[in-house]
Backbone bond lengths (Angstrom), bond angles and torsions (degrees), N, CA, C in turn:
res aa  C-N    CA-C-N  psi(-1)  N-CA   C-N-CA  omega(-1)  CA-C   N-CA-C  phi
1 X - - - 1.480 - - 1.606 103.39 -
2 X 1.415 121.52 130.08 1.395 115.56 -177.75 1.547 113.05 -78.29
3 X 1.237 119.92 170.07 1.571 124.81 -172.71 1.442 105.37 -64.86
4 X 1.432 119.16 -39.85 1.440 119.26 -167.82 1.517 106.24 -73.57
5 X 1.246 117.67 -38.24 1.550 121.44 177.46 1.531 109.74 -68.04
6 X 1.304 118.99 -38.13 1.556 117.97 176.52 1.569 107.20 -66.08
7 X 1.226 118.88 -42.19 1.492 120.03 -179.00 1.509 108.50 -61.19
8 X 1.337 117.14 -46.18 1.498 122.13 -178.01 1.530 111.33 -66.14
9 X 1.353 122.48 -31.60 1.384 127.19 179.07 1.517 105.15 -73.12
10 X 1.368 119.89 -46.25 1.470 121.85 -175.25 1.462 108.63 -61.14
11 X 1.387 119.42 -42.28 1.435 124.75 179.06 1.544 111.67 -63.40
12 X 1.363 120.28 -40.92 1.357 126.11 177.43 1.508 112.90 -57.53
13 X 1.503 110.01 -47.53 1.479 117.17 -174.92 1.603 101.37 -67.23
14 X 1.335 123.71 -47.06 1.350 126.68 -172.99 1.582 108.98 -53.90
15 X 1.437 115.42 -50.40 1.357 114.85 -179.14 1.553 114.35 -65.91
16 X 1.341 115.78 -33.05 1.483 113.95 178.83 1.412 111.38 -68.01
17 X 1.365 119.46 -38.16 1.510 124.98 -178.47 1.607 105.99 -61.46
18 X 1.381 120.02 -45.15 1.452 124.26 -177.48 1.502 107.24 -64.88
19 X 1.294 119.92 -47.91 1.466 121.71 179.54 1.445 113.82 -56.13
20 X 1.336 116.98 -38.00 1.431 119.14 175.48 1.578 111.12 -66.38
21 X 1.281 110.45 -42.61 1.389 109.43 -177.34 1.482 112.05 -68.13
22 X 1.416 121.22 -28.85 1.322 126.58 172.63 1.491 113.64 -63.87
23 X 1.341 118.43 -46.27 1.343 125.24 172.48 1.686 117.16 -56.76
24 X 1.330 112.48 -36.63 1.398 112.66 176.24 1.475 114.25 -79.93
25 X 1.398 120.76 -30.65 1.372 124.36 172.92 1.539 111.15 -65.41
26 X 1.297 116.46 -38.71 1.511 116.70 177.89 1.634 110.48 -62.69
27 X 1.172 115.09 -42.47 1.451 117.02 176.92 1.452 116.40 -63.03
28 X 1.298 112.74 -28.00 1.658 117.01 172.70 1.448 113.51 -77.75
29 X 1.237 117.95 -11.90 1.450 117.19 -174.72 1.560 111.95 -83.93
30 X 1.265 121.28 125.06 1.480 129.52 -175.15 1.477 108.39 -94.03
31 X 1.270 118.08 159.04 1.609 123.39 178.83 1.505 108.42 -54.11
32 X 1.345 112.58 -42.31 1.579 114.86 -170.10 1.546 108.00 -66.56
33 X 1.352 119.46 -21.27 1.531 121.76 -179.41 1.472 110.24 -61.12
34 X 1.319 120.40 -40.52 1.466 130.10 -167.28 1.614 111.16 -62.37
35 X 1.379 112.46 -43.71 1.555 113.01 -178.98 1.596 101.93 -70.04
36 X 1.225 123.44 -40.09 1.387 124.34 177.74 1.498 118.42 -56.99
37 X 1.355 112.21 -45.70 1.416 116.14 168.62 1.513 120.88 -61.06
38 X 1.291 110.58 -38.72 1.488 122.09 175.88 1.557 106.39 -60.54
39 X 1.294 124.55 -52.58 1.379 124.53 178.85 1.474 113.97 -64.83
40 X 1.350 114.88 -40.31 1.524 113.70 167.44 1.380 117.28 -57.16
41 X 1.239 124.98 -40.05 1.348 129.55 174.29 1.473 113.04 -57.10
42 X 1.389 122.36 -40.62 1.354 126.67 -177.14 1.585 105.75 -67.08
43 X 1.387 119.23 -48.11 1.329 122.57 -171.71 1.567 110.00 -68.68
44 X 1.304 112.79 -36.27 1.528 120.64 -179.51 1.600 110.44 -74.39
45 X 1.362 116.55 -31.14 1.393 121.98 179.98 1.517 110.60 -68.88
46 X 1.388 110.58 -36.68 1.498 121.90 179.16 1.475 109.83 -64.04
47 X 1.340 112.47 -55.83 1.431 118.36 -175.30 1.653 114.69 -61.96
48 X 1.366 107.01 -38.61 1.521 113.32 -170.54 1.565 107.91 -81.16
49 X 1.271 123.86 -25.81 1.442 128.34 171.47 1.491 114.35 -75.34
50 X 1.333 115.50 -12.24 1.484 113.90 -178.84 1.497 107.04 -107.66
51 X 1.318 120.10 -42.90 1.454 123.69 -174.59 1.389 119.86 -136.54
52 X 1.458 115.60 -8.73 1.400 120.78 179.38 1.502 108.42 90.62
53 X 1.421 115.99 171.98 1.444 115.17 174.59 1.537 115.60 95.42
54 X 1.484 114.61 6.65 1.496 117.97 176.00 1.488 115.19 -56.59
55 X 1.272 120.93 -22.44 1.386 124.80 -170.93 1.586 108.55 -74.95
56 X 1.355 116.78 -19.12 1.496 124.43 173.38 1.445 108.21 -61.94
57 X 1.329 119.04 -36.49 1.499 123.52 -178.06 1.581 108.81 -85.75
58 X 1.175 121.40 -42.63 1.569 125.12 -163.75 1.538 105.97 -81.90
59 X 1.234 119.65 -51.86 1.544 117.47 -174.64 1.489 110.31 -53.32
60 X 1.299 121.52 -56.90 1.481 120.83 -176.17 1.518 113.41 -55.96
61 X 1.316 114.48 -33.87 1.469 119.51 177.45 1.586 112.32 -64.12
62 X 1.323 111.26 -45.36 1.600 118.86 177.34 1.447 113.90 -65.80
63 X 1.409 115.32 -34.74 1.494 120.98 173.91 1.469 109.32 -68.60
64 X 1.219 120.60 -44.58 1.481 125.78 -173.53 1.669 109.87 -68.94
65 X 1.386 110.51 -25.01 1.519 112.00 172.39 1.519 108.56 -80.77
66 X 1.270 125.77 10.55 1.459 123.51 171.96 1.584 115.38 87.61
67 X 1.473 113.52 20.03 1.499 115.90 175.29 1.445 110.73 -82.30
68 X 1.329 117.96 134.27 1.582 117.42 173.27 1.565 105.99 -58.55
69 X 1.348 114.95 157.72 1.412 122.61 -174.23 1.527 113.90 -61.27
70 X 1.400 122.50 -43.88 1.446 122.19 175.17 1.639 111.21 -59.91
71 X 1.377 117.05 -39.85 1.374 122.22 -177.58 1.616 111.65 -70.00
72 X 1.290 110.21 -37.47 1.542 118.46 178.38 1.503 110.34 -64.50
73 X 1.323 112.63 -44.49 1.525 118.58 176.65 1.559 112.59 -58.54
74 X 1.334 109.03 -51.86 1.477 111.67 -177.79 1.506 116.21 -70.12
75 X 1.362 117.23 -29.52 1.488 119.35 171.68 1.518 107.14 -72.68
76 X 1.332 125.11 -28.26 1.397 125.17 174.73 1.415 113.25 -65.72
77 X 1.363 117.75 -35.98 1.457 117.70 -176.77 1.590 108.92 -77.31
78 X 1.304 116.62 -23.88 1.427 118.63 -177.14 1.584 106.42 -73.93
79 X 1.395 118.09 -43.65 1.358 120.87 -176.09 1.589 113.54 -75.48
80 X 1.355 113.71 -36.05 1.420 118.28 169.10 1.414 120.93 -62.67
81 X 1.349 116.58 -28.07 1.427 122.68 177.19 1.494 108.67 -66.39
82 X 1.297 116.45 -41.66 1.485 118.63 173.51 1.397 115.41 -48.61
83 X 1.432 113.44 -50.98 1.429 118.67 -176.27 1.344 117.84 -73.70
84 X 1.403 121.70 -34.92 1.553 124.61 179.47 1.549 109.33 -74.90
85 X 1.286 116.97 -36.07 1.414 115.04 174.53 1.510 117.24 -63.02
86 X 1.449 105.15 -47.10 1.603 115.56 176.54 1.568 107.94 -60.59
87 X 1.275 121.11 -41.44 1.448 122.71 -179.93 1.415 115.25 -58.06
88 X 1.507 107.91 -51.50 1.554 118.08 171.59 1.438 118.77 -50.94
89 X 1.251 113.65 -41.25 1.468 119.02 179.49 1.509 113.99 -70.32
90 X 1.357 114.74 -42.86 1.463 117.63 176.40 1.590 112.91 -68.79
91 X 1.319 117.13 -26.75 1.525 117.10 175.33 1.500 108.22 -77.78
92 X 1.290 120.43 -26.93 1.461 121.55 174.98 1.405 113.20 -74.15
93 X 1.376 122.07 -39.29 1.469 123.21 169.19 1.479 118.07 -60.93
94 X 1.354 111.35 -27.39 1.504 115.72 -177.89 1.632 114.30 -86.39
95 X 1.423 107.63 -5.61 1.477 114.60 174.88 1.505 111.62 89.03
96 X 1.332 116.63 4.37 1.446 120.97 178.34 1.500 118.17 -65.46
97 X 1.357 108.39 -40.03 1.473 118.37 -175.14 1.661 108.05 -137.85
98 X 1.357 112.04 143.05 1.510 116.40 170.88 1.406 114.92 -115.08
99 X 1.305 116.84 119.98 1.444 122.94 -174.30 1.469 111.96 -56.05
100 X 1.253 120.45 -36.80 1.471 118.83 -174.79 1.635 113.99 -68.60
101 X 1.467 110.32 -16.79 1.423 114.29 176.90 1.557 112.05 -86.97
102 X 1.269 115.30 -7.14 1.506 125.39 -176.11 1.405 110.27 -104.68
103 X 1.318 127.23 1.06 1.367 128.46 -167.87 1.543 117.11 -61.30
104 X 1.383 113.36 -38.07 1.434 116.14 173.70 1.496 112.46 -76.79
105 X 1.323 118.87 -32.65 1.461 116.30 173.20 1.515 111.99 -66.54
106 X 1.279 121.24 -36.84 1.409 120.20 -179.46 1.667 111.26 -67.43
107 X 1.316 116.43 -41.59 1.304 117.44 171.16 1.650 117.93 -57.12
108 X 1.331 113.52 -47.65 1.388 122.49 -179.34 1.459 110.70 -64.73
109 X 1.315 118.29 -37.42 1.458 122.39 -175.49 1.540 108.37 -77.72
110 X 1.323 117.12 -30.36 1.415 124.83 179.31 1.484 109.90 -67.49
111 X 1.424 118.06 -42.33 1.444 121.13 176.39 1.520 111.48 -72.58
112 X 1.274 119.54 -36.10 1.532 120.47 178.16 1.432 111.66 -65.76
113 X 1.377 115.54 -46.73 1.529 117.35 -177.24 1.503 113.12 -64.34
114 X 1.465 114.68 -41.23 1.421 115.01 174.44 1.432 116.55 -63.88
115 X 1.326 118.24 -34.60 1.498 118.31 172.59 1.545 115.95 -68.26
116 X 1.230 114.17 -36.91 1.450 120.41 174.43 1.619 114.92 -64.10
117 X 1.310 110.76 -44.87 1.528 114.19 179.67 1.636 105.91 -68.04
118 X 1.254 124.56 -36.75 1.460 131.99 176.56 1.425 111.48 -62.68
119 X 1.337 122.97 -26.72 1.476 120.34 -171.84 1.564 105.46 -111.81
120 X 1.283 122.36 19.11 1.436 118.28 -178.06 1.572 110.78 -63.87
121 X 1.300 115.91 -28.83 1.467 112.41 -171.68 1.539 103.76 -95.34
122 X 1.270 118.27 -4.67 1.500 115.01 -175.77 1.605 114.86 -95.88
123 X 1.301 109.23 -18.97 1.561 115.32 -177.03 1.456 112.20 -115.99
124 X 1.352 119.85 138.42 1.422 124.05 175.66 1.562 114.67 -68.25
125 X 1.265 123.81 114.89 1.383 125.41 -177.21 1.448 116.48 -78.05
126 X 1.441 120.66 -3.88 1.306 122.52 -176.05 1.619 114.20 -70.84
127 X 1.404 113.60 -35.89 1.392 117.44 172.72 1.656 113.79 -58.46
128 X 1.364 115.35 -39.71 1.509 122.85 174.07 1.504 110.56 -61.65
129 X 1.352 110.35 -41.30 1.491 114.59 -175.25 1.476 113.43 -74.44
130 X 1.435 113.11 -11.16 1.594 110.17 176.33 1.577 102.29 -104.29
131 X 1.285 122.23 -25.87 1.519 119.22 178.52 1.489 115.10 -74.85
132 X 1.355 117.27 -36.18 1.518 122.01 -168.94 1.570 111.66 -66.88
133 X 1.305 123.84 -37.32 1.498 122.14 173.69 1.489 110.30 -60.69
134 X 1.274 120.79 -39.50 1.450 120.04 174.88 1.440 117.43 -60.46
135 X 1.368 113.63 -38.33 1.516 117.77 -177.23 1.670 103.34 -77.55
136 X 1.246 121.56 -37.03 1.453 122.29 179.59 1.516 105.08 -67.06
137 X 1.293 119.91 -40.68 1.502 121.09 173.60 1.428 112.51 -53.58
138 X 1.415 117.12 -50.95 1.409 120.11 177.53 1.478 117.56 -54.63
139 X 1.410 113.07 -45.15 1.484 119.64 171.33 1.417 117.40 -53.46
140 X 1.374 112.24 -50.61 1.544 118.51 176.79 1.551 111.45 -57.68
141 X 1.270 121.04 -48.90 1.391 127.27 -175.69 1.635 109.17 -64.27
142 X 1.340 113.33 -44.08 1.535 112.86 -178.89 1.525 112.25 -68.71
143 X 1.314 118.76 -30.24 1.412 124.66 180.00 1.526 107.93 -71.65
144 X 1.332 113.39 -37.85 1.635 114.97 -174.81 1.565 107.41 -74.24
145 X 1.454 117.28 -37.65 1.469 113.93 -175.57 1.543 111.84 -87.72
146 X 1.321 117.09 -3.47 1.323 122.17 171.37 1.610 115.64 -126.09
147 X 1.498 104.15 77.40 1.464 110.58 -167.69 1.563 117.77 -67.99
148 X 1.385 110.46 -10.22 1.424 116.86 179.61 1.530 114.56 -96.00
149 X 1.345 115.50 -3.08 1.462 116.66 -170.89 1.569 107.09 -72.04
150 X 1.247 109.88 136.46 1.581 114.47 -178.08 1.462 117.35 87.84
151 X 1.346 115.77 -3.72 1.528 120.37 180.00 1.620 107.61 -67.71
152 X 1.325 119.68 -46.17 1.313 125.91 -170.15 1.545 114.65 -129.32
153 X 1.331 120.77 153.75 1.348 122.01 175.02 1.551 119.59 -71.67
154 X 1.281 121.56 140.61 1.334 122.72 -179.78 1.527 109.71 -137.12
155 X 1.403 115.95 158.87 1.525 117.18 -173.00 1.488 112.85 -56.41
156 X 1.329 119.27 141.17 1.558 115.53 179.75 1.575 108.63 -69.33
157 X 1.357 111.29 146.66 1.399 120.12 176.10 1.628 116.13 -80.43
158 X 1.263 112.35 -20.72 1.438 122.72 178.51 1.423 116.43 -128.22
159 X 1.411 116.17 146.73 1.621 111.33 177.44 1.516 103.89 -68.15
160 X 1.336 107.40 147.97 1.432 112.88 -173.60 1.600 114.60 -61.83
161 X 1.293 119.56 -27.80 1.492 118.91 178.60 1.551 102.23 -64.91
162 X 1.309 119.89 -53.84 1.504 118.93 179.58 1.577 114.15 -48.03
163 X 1.416 110.77 -49.98 1.355 117.37 -172.82 1.551 112.18 -62.25
164 X 1.354 117.07 -42.82 1.398 120.06 -177.66 1.507 114.72 -73.71
165 X 1.427 112.39 -26.59 1.501 117.24 179.88 1.559 102.69 -70.99
166 X 1.227 117.71 -52.61 1.374 122.64 -170.47 1.532 118.19 -64.46
167 X 1.342 115.69 -52.28 1.398 129.21 -178.81 1.500 110.80 -76.35
168 X 1.471 117.00 -37.11 1.345 114.52 179.67 1.548 115.96 -67.22
169 X 1.367 115.42 -38.70 1.339 115.93 -179.13 1.532 109.09 -76.96
170 X 1.351 120.45 -36.26 1.446 121.67 179.99 1.682 112.39 -72.77
171 X 1.188 116.89 -56.33 1.518 115.08 179.59 1.517 108.71 -68.88
172 X 1.343 121.01 -33.56 1.409 120.13 174.76 1.540 114.60 -60.61
173 X 1.273 112.88 -41.48 1.499 113.57 178.85 1.596 113.28 -72.98
174 X 1.400 112.05 -27.04 1.393 112.94 -179.15 1.557 107.04 -74.03
175 X 1.301 116.30 -36.46 1.547 118.72 176.97 1.359 112.68 -67.37
176 X 1.287 124.69 -35.24 1.407 127.98 176.78 1.545 112.75 -65.11
177 X 1.232 109.48 -37.52 1.507 117.62 -170.77 1.502 116.20 -92.03
178 X 1.412 113.27 -43.82 1.495 120.08 -178.34 1.641 111.65 -119.12
179 X 1.285 113.45 -77.30 1.432 119.69 168.52 1.481 120.30 116.15
180 X 1.189 120.34 -42.77 1.610 119.49 -167.59 1.510 104.99 -60.15
181 X 1.324 120.32 141.04 1.437 121.20 175.38 1.452 119.52 82.55
182 X 1.339 115.98 -1.52 1.481 120.23 -172.67 1.590 107.98 -59.40
183 X 1.266 117.42 -42.60 1.524 122.08 -175.97 1.701 108.44 -62.28
184 X 1.198 111.80 -39.44 1.589 121.80 177.42 1.420 102.85 -62.48
185 X 1.353 128.67 -50.41 1.348 130.47 -166.82 1.557 112.88 -69.89
186 X 1.448 107.28 -39.07 1.525 115.34 177.00 1.534 110.14 -71.16
187 X 1.357 120.97 -44.63 1.351 130.21 178.84 1.579 111.25 -51.67
188 X 1.358 112.87 -54.54 1.545 124.69 -178.17 1.552 107.95 -65.20
189 X 1.330 120.07 -34.68 1.408 123.30 179.26 1.531 111.72 -66.81
190 X 1.304 111.74 -44.90 1.495 115.31 177.10 1.533 110.18 -69.77
191 X 1.335 117.85 -32.14 1.563 114.70 -178.97 1.527 112.12 -77.28
192 X 1.405 115.81 -49.91 1.351 116.05 -173.57 1.566 116.15 -78.87
193 X 1.297 112.74 -45.66 1.418 117.07 -177.23 1.439 115.11 -77.72
194 X 1.411 120.18 -40.40 1.502 123.78 -176.60 1.429 109.71 -107.58
195 X 1.216 124.93 9.45 1.483 129.52 169.59 1.537 116.82 63.52
196 X 1.419 118.54 24.60 1.445 120.85 -176.27 1.690 103.20 -79.08
197 X 1.379 114.24 158.92 1.329 119.89 164.33 1.547 113.23 -77.08
198 X 1.367 116.60 170.60 1.488 116.34 -173.05 1.574 110.30 -62.39
199 X 1.352 115.74 -33.74 1.547 109.99 -175.45 1.296 110.51 -73.99
200 X 1.367 124.26 -43.37 1.548 120.16 171.70 1.421 111.60 -57.37
201 X 1.217 122.74 -43.56 1.382 122.94 -176.30 1.517 114.66 -67.12
202 X 1.389 117.38 -26.36 1.400 120.21 174.99 1.509 106.66 -75.64
203 X 1.256 125.73 -41.96 1.330 130.08 175.78 1.527 118.94 -54.39
204 X 1.481 111.98 -43.13 1.421 118.99 -177.01 1.579 104.92 -81.63
205 X 1.286 119.99 -16.93 1.467 121.34 -176.34 1.505 108.35 -76.43
206 X 1.447 112.66 -41.72 1.448 117.08 177.96 1.510 116.95 -63.46
207 X 1.541 113.16 -25.44 1.399 114.08 177.64 1.610 108.52 -69.42
208 X 1.309 114.34 -42.09 1.520 126.83 -175.63 1.514 102.65 -67.91
209 X 1.271 125.63 -46.57 1.478 127.66 173.50 1.334 114.61 -53.19
210 X 1.442 118.09 -49.76 1.367 120.44 178.40 1.588 114.82 -58.19
211 X 1.338 113.49 -37.87 1.367 116.93 -178.72 1.539 115.55 -69.03
212 X 1.356 111.42 -38.47 1.533 107.56 -176.36 1.549 107.73 -87.10
213 X 1.354 118.65 -12.37 1.367 115.94 177.03 1.554 109.46 -74.33
214 X 1.314 114.93 -36.63 1.458 119.04 -177.84 1.523 109.86 -70.96
215 X 1.380 119.34 -37.67 1.409 122.61 174.07 1.475 113.28 -59.24
216 X 1.353 113.96 -52.71 1.438 117.91 177.59 1.511 111.94 -61.03
217 X 1.225 120.27 -38.31 1.559 125.51 175.37 1.512 111.64 -56.58
218 X 1.319 117.32 -44.67 1.403 121.94 174.19 1.493 115.54 -47.29
219 X 1.329 112.16 -40.72 1.495 124.88 -165.64 1.577 101.88 -75.02
220 X 1.468 111.12 -50.41 1.494 119.04 176.80 1.443 112.32 -54.43
221 X 1.371 115.86 -44.00 1.438 115.85 -173.75 1.546 108.97 -71.40
222 X 1.301 118.84 -33.63 1.486 119.06 172.74 1.468 115.71 -56.61
223 X 1.361 116.58 -38.60 1.460 120.82 171.88 1.427 114.66 -83.00
224 X 1.220 124.52 5.99 1.492 119.84 179.86 1.596 114.16 73.28
225 X 1.304 121.74 13.21 1.396 124.74 -171.76 1.586 114.80 -92.21
226 X 1.369 119.65 41.49 1.372 125.75 -175.28 1.508 107.38 -132.51
227 X 1.286 121.21 133.48 1.466 127.05 171.30 1.472 105.02 -106.47
228 X 1.309 113.48 102.04 1.534 120.09 -172.39 1.635 111.56 -63.00
229 X 1.120 112.55 -46.90 1.522 113.51 -179.26 1.465 116.27 -49.30
230 X 1.365 113.66 -53.16 1.406 122.63 173.23 1.511 118.47 -59.79
231 X 1.307 112.89 -44.77 1.443 122.83 -179.85 1.516 113.51 -60.63
232 X 1.382 110.65 -45.53 1.522 118.82 -177.72 1.552 107.46 -69.69
233 X 1.383 119.81 -43.34 1.367 114.26 179.49 1.547 113.72 -61.72
234 X 1.252 120.19 -40.10 1.496 128.18 -179.70 1.640 100.22 -67.48
235 X 1.268 120.22 -43.24 1.351 122.71 -172.25 1.474 117.56 -58.73
236 X 1.338 111.09 -40.33 1.525 120.33 -176.69 1.547 103.78 -71.08
237 X 1.323 117.43 -35.51 1.575 120.16 173.22 1.356 111.35 -63.10
238 X 1.388 118.67 -42.72 1.428 122.98 -172.89 1.551 108.10 -63.90
239 X 1.353 117.01 -42.77 1.508 120.42 173.22 1.553 114.91 -49.69
240 X 1.284 113.68 -48.88 1.506 119.56 179.95 1.469 108.98 -66.37
241 X 1.277 119.74 -39.70 1.462 121.74 -176.53 1.478 111.20 -69.75
242 X 1.454 114.88 -37.06 1.481 121.48 -176.92 1.503 108.26 -69.39
243 X 1.320 117.90 -35.92 1.516 121.69 178.28 1.534 106.72 -63.54
244 X 1.266 119.39 -54.06 1.497 121.50 176.22 1.519 117.62 -54.80
245 X 1.401 109.13 -50.20 1.515 114.32 178.08 1.540 113.41 -54.30
246 X 1.308 113.87 -57.97 1.487 120.64 -175.45 1.510 109.67 -57.37
247 X 1.277 122.06 -36.55 1.437 127.58 -179.45 1.545 104.59 -65.58
248 X 1.312 120.87 -44.39 1.452 124.34 -179.18 1.629 111.64 -60.16
249 X 1.405 112.42 -42.62 1.318 122.32 -177.44 1.618 108.96 -65.05
250 X 1.397 116.38 -45.66 1.322 119.44 -175.70 1.657 110.73 -69.60
251 X 1.294 114.90 -30.87 1.534 120.41 178.56 1.478 109.49 -81.84
252 X 1.311 118.56 -48.24 1.478 124.16 -173.00 1.553 114.87 -75.57
253 X 1.321 115.19 -25.60 1.497 116.95 179.07 1.512 113.68 69.71
254 X 1.421 112.33 -161.85 1.461 121.88 -175.00 1.505 113.07 -57.03
255 X 1.436 111.54 -41.04 1.464 120.37 -176.06 1.597 112.45 -59.33
256 X 1.405 113.80 -33.22 1.367 120.85 174.09 1.468 112.42 -75.84
257 X 1.386 123.70 -47.27 1.546 123.23 -167.32 1.515 101.58 -77.79
258 X 1.311 131.80 -41.85 1.380 125.71 -164.85 1.569 111.75 -60.80
259 X 1.212 119.67 -50.09 1.580 117.87 177.53 1.550 108.84 -60.34
260 X 1.261 119.46 -35.47 1.524 120.17 -175.72 1.543 105.41 -69.40
261 X 1.319 115.49 -37.98 1.515 119.29 -177.10 1.496 106.38 -65.60
262 X 1.299 117.18 -41.54 1.417 115.93 -177.30 1.492 114.31 -68.44
263 X 1.227 114.57 -30.29 1.477 123.09 -176.87 1.531 104.52 -68.65
264 X 1.385 115.99 -50.07 1.454 122.05 -175.05 1.465 110.38 -66.82
265 X 1.336 123.19 -41.15 1.393 122.14 177.62 1.615 112.68 -64.79
266 X 1.450 116.42 -37.72 1.359 122.65 176.25 1.605 110.03 -62.96
267 X 1.334 120.94 -43.19 1.403 125.95 -176.53 1.607 105.27 -70.03
268 X 1.242 124.01 -43.63 1.404 127.77 -178.64 1.475 111.75 -62.70
269 X 1.373 112.22 -45.85 1.527 122.25 176.21 1.577 106.57 -59.85
270 X 1.108 120.38 -47.75 1.493 127.31 -175.66 1.636 111.82 -64.93
271 X 1.333 110.42 -37.83 1.536 113.76 174.88 1.429 114.45 -74.20
272 X 1.286 115.67 -35.83 1.481 117.47 172.81 1.489 117.82 -61.98
273 X 1.424 112.25 -42.44 1.420 121.41 -179.10 1.605 104.64 -67.18
274 X 1.244 121.91 -45.05 1.347 127.87 175.19 1.503 116.25 -51.60
275 X 1.319 113.84 -47.61 1.470 120.74 177.25 1.551 113.30 -65.49
276 X 1.486 111.87 -41.66 1.463 113.45 172.10 1.462 112.91 -62.90
277 X 1.165 121.26 -36.11 1.593 124.64 -174.20 1.520 103.08 -71.70
278 X 1.275 119.89 -47.33 1.513 119.71 -166.92 1.615 113.51 -88.98
279 X 1.344 117.97 -6.73 1.346 122.89 -178.80 1.518 111.52 -55.24
280 X 1.292 121.91 141.70 1.446 119.19 177.49 1.664 111.70 -75.67
């Protein structure tokens, strides 16, 4: 049997298994689950649109409702895509971000996220699992010892084309492959490297998050790893939460965003450490 035929057969079997898992999970869902998922989406959308980290809330809920891990991750990408696209749109309407200025970043992030999602099965994620807590710890420490960072705009350190090419491919790949802390990495890249204040950085981060979410979602959809009923229920809540959260950021400014950013980074760091310590 040729290599191409083997690969095609493997992919067909993979998609069939995931569709069966999705059908089984859908039958296990009760009516009362959907209001809970909707409310979870509102809370996660509010948190994610302000400081990132909504996945810390949504993924455990999906897993606790009995979804297998691949199906939970794919469904999470569907619902988070609702929130990130909605938040990006609201930030654009408020004048925080202009989509035409982000075109190269969108393209590079799309490529990076697609490559990351496609290589999930080829690369050992344990190395990233050990490295990311250190990087998040560095971000947390830097933000604490530099209390004025992100308060005002400063001249960019890199040409925007270079910045979007390097960080779009790099962070996009990471988000498609692994994911936790992506919002924090984007926000600090915009603040430290390109001199944006926290409000602008948050708006631009949501555009890049939306891009990588959609790219990863396409891969999960291809494999049949999405439970639409749960994802849409959470997604509607995400849109409501994103509207509320983006409005709070625009009105509250840097003084509102910075403390939330620190909280989210701390919680994400704590969760990754907990998972590393309790892993078998």
